[in-house]
C-alpha positions in Angstrom: 6.0 23.8 10.4 7.8 21.1 12.4 10.4 18.9 11.2 7.9 15.8 11.9 5.1 17.4 9.7 7.4 18.4 7.0 8.9 14.7 6.8 5.1 13.5 7.1 4.1 15.7 4.2 7.4 14.4 2.1 6.6 10.9 2.8 2.9 11.2 1.7 3.9 13.3 -1.5 6.5 10.4 -2.4 4.1 7.7 -1.7 1.0 9.5 -3.8 3.7 9.9 -6.5 4.7 6.3 -6.4 0.9 5.5 -6.6 0.3 7.7 -9.4 3.4 6.7 -11.7 3.5 2.9 -10.8 -0.1 1.9 -9.9 -2.7 4.0 -11.3 -3.3 3.5 -15.1 -2.2 0.5 -17.0 1.5 -1.0 -16.2 3.3 -4.1 -16.9 3.8 -6.2 -14.2 6.6 -8.8 -13.9 9.5 -10.3 -11.7 11.4 -7.1 -11.3 8.4 -4.8 -10.4 7.6 -7.8 -8.0 11.1 -8.0 -6.6 11.6 -4.2 -6.0 8.4 -3.8 -4.3 8.8 -6.8 -2.0 12.5 -5.8 -1.4 11.3 -2.4 -0.2 8.6 -3.7 1.9 10.9 -6.1 3.4 13.5 -3.5 4.2 10.9 -1.2 5.8 9.5 -4.3 7.9 13.2 -5.0 9.1 14.1 -1.3 9.8 10.8 -0.7 11.7 11.5 -3.9 13.8 15.2 -2.8 14.5 14.0 0.8 15.4 11.1 -0.2 17.5 11.3 -0.9 21.2 9.5 -4.4 21.5 6.9 -3.4 24.3 3.6 -4.8 24.4 2.0 -1.5 23.3 4.4 -0.9 20.6 3.9 -4.5 19.1 0.1 -4.0 19.4 0.4 -0.8 17.6 2.3 -2.6 15.0 0.0 -5.4 14.7 -3.0 -3.1 14.4 -1.2 -1.3 11.5 -0.8 -4.8 9.9 -4.2 -5.4 10.2 -5.4 -2.2 9.0 -3.1 -2.1 6.1 -4.3 -5.9 5.1 -8.2 -4.9 5.2 -7.0 -1.7 2.9 -5.0 -3.9 0.7 -8.1 -6.4 0.1 -10.0 -3.2 -0.8 -7.4 -1.8 -3.2 -7.3 -5.2 -5.0 -11.0 -5.3 -5.4 -10.7 -2.5 -7.7 -7.4 -3.6 -9.7 -7.4 -5.9 -12.6 -4.5 -8.2 -13.2 -4.6 -9.4 -17.1 -2.5 -10.7 -20.1 -2.4 -8.5 -22.9 -3.6 -10.9 -26.2 -1.5 -9.5 -28.7 1.7 -9.8 -26.7 1.0 -12.2 -23.8 2.6 -9.6 -21.4 0.8 -9.4 -17.9 -0.2 -5.8 -17.0 -2.2 -4.3 -14.0 -5.0 -1.8 -14.3 -6.3 0.6 -11.5 -8.4 3.5 -12.0 -10.1 6.3 -9.9 -11.5 4.0 -7.1 -7.9 2.7 -6.4 -6.6 6.2 -6.4 -9.1 7.4 -4.0 -8.5 4.6 -1.6 -4.9 5.6 -1.4 -5.8 9.3 -1.2 -8.2 8.5 1.6 -5.4 6.8 3.5 -2.7 9.5 2.8 -5.1 12.6 3.8 -6.4 10.6 7.1 -2.5 10.2 7.9 -1.6 13.9 7.2 -4.8 15.1 9.0 -3.8 13.1 12.0 -0.6 14.6 12.2 -1.7 18.1 11.5 -4.3 17.8 14.3 -1.5 16.4 16.4 0.7 19.3 15.7 -1.8 22.1 15.7 -4.7 21.5 18.0 -3.6 21.6 21.6 -7.0 19.6 22.8 -6.4 16.9 20.6 -2.5 16.7 21.2 -3.4 16.8 25.3 -6.1 13.9 24.9 -3.6 11.8 22.5 -1.0 12.5 24.9 -2.8 11.3 27.8 -4.1 8.3 26.1 -0.6 7.3 25.0 0.7 7.5 28.6 -2.4 5.3 29.6 -1.4 2.7 27.1 2.4 3.0 27.6 2.7 3.9 23.9 5.6 5.7 22.8 6.3 7.5 19.5 8.1 4.4 18.2 4.8 2.5 18.2 2.9 5.3 16.4 5.5 5.1 13.7 5.3 1.3 13.5 1.8 1.5 13.2 2.0 4.0 10.0 4.9 2.3 8.3 3.6 -1.2 9.0 0.1 -0.3 7.7 1.6 1.4 4.5 4.1 -1.6 3.8 1.4 -4.0 4.4 -1.1 -2.3 1.8 1.8 -2.5 -0.6 3.0 -6.0 0.2 -0.5 -7.4 0.1 -1.2 -5.7 -3.6 2.1 -7.1 -4.6 1.6 -10.6 -3.7 -2.1 -10.7 -5.0 -0.6 -9.3 -8.2 1.9 -12.2 -8.4 -0.9 -14.6 -7.5 -3.2 -13.4 -10.2 -0.4 -13.4 -12.3 0.7 -17.0 -11.9 -2.9 -18.0 -12.4 -2.9 -16.7 -15.8 -2.0 -19.0 -18.4 -0.5 -18.4 -21.9 -3.4 -17.8 -24.3 -3.3 -19.9 -27.4 -3.4 -17.7 -30.8 -6.6 -19.2 -31.6 -8.1 -17.9 -28.3 -6.4 -14.7 -28.7 -8.2 -14.0 -32.1 -11.5 -15.4 -30.8 -11.6 -14.3 -27.2 -10.0 -10.8 -26.8 -12.0 -7.9 -26.1 -12.0 -4.8 -28.2 -8.7 -3.6 -26.3 -7.0 -6.6 -26.8 -7.2 -7.9 -23.3 -7.9 -11.3 -22.0 -8.4 -12.2 -18.4 -8.0 -15.9 -17.6 -8.8 -17.5 -14.1 
């Protein structure tokens, strides 16, 4: 196994662990979680910008990564709830199997691409010729993957913030009358 494949598997495993521990299921959402996520996204955007030669093909690959990451982010947020817990007024996110399935599909596709690139000579040759024709270098490919993943995370984090800010404090009378059996009230 090459160093690149080992690194890709470690990154994919790390992302999966983060998703499982911080996003799948019920998790409290607030300024600290928002700030850490956005700082991480901002740092990796900046790092990618500094590491990538700003050629037209590399910029196009990065822009395509952002576009695809946005589409996946939209899908992720269609299956995630942001709500206020009626009994304690705290804001939570809740994501289940569909959310996890989207992340797994993305991570498996990335890993399959890298596996094919490393182990199937015909695919490697075709992809290499395509990169030469497009004048795309490995920095552009890395920018695509990093910006796609960070856009997914950034989109999710910003939409959670927007949904959170649209939630209002729930008056005690409404809490008693309007909470469902789990004590959750979704407003806005």
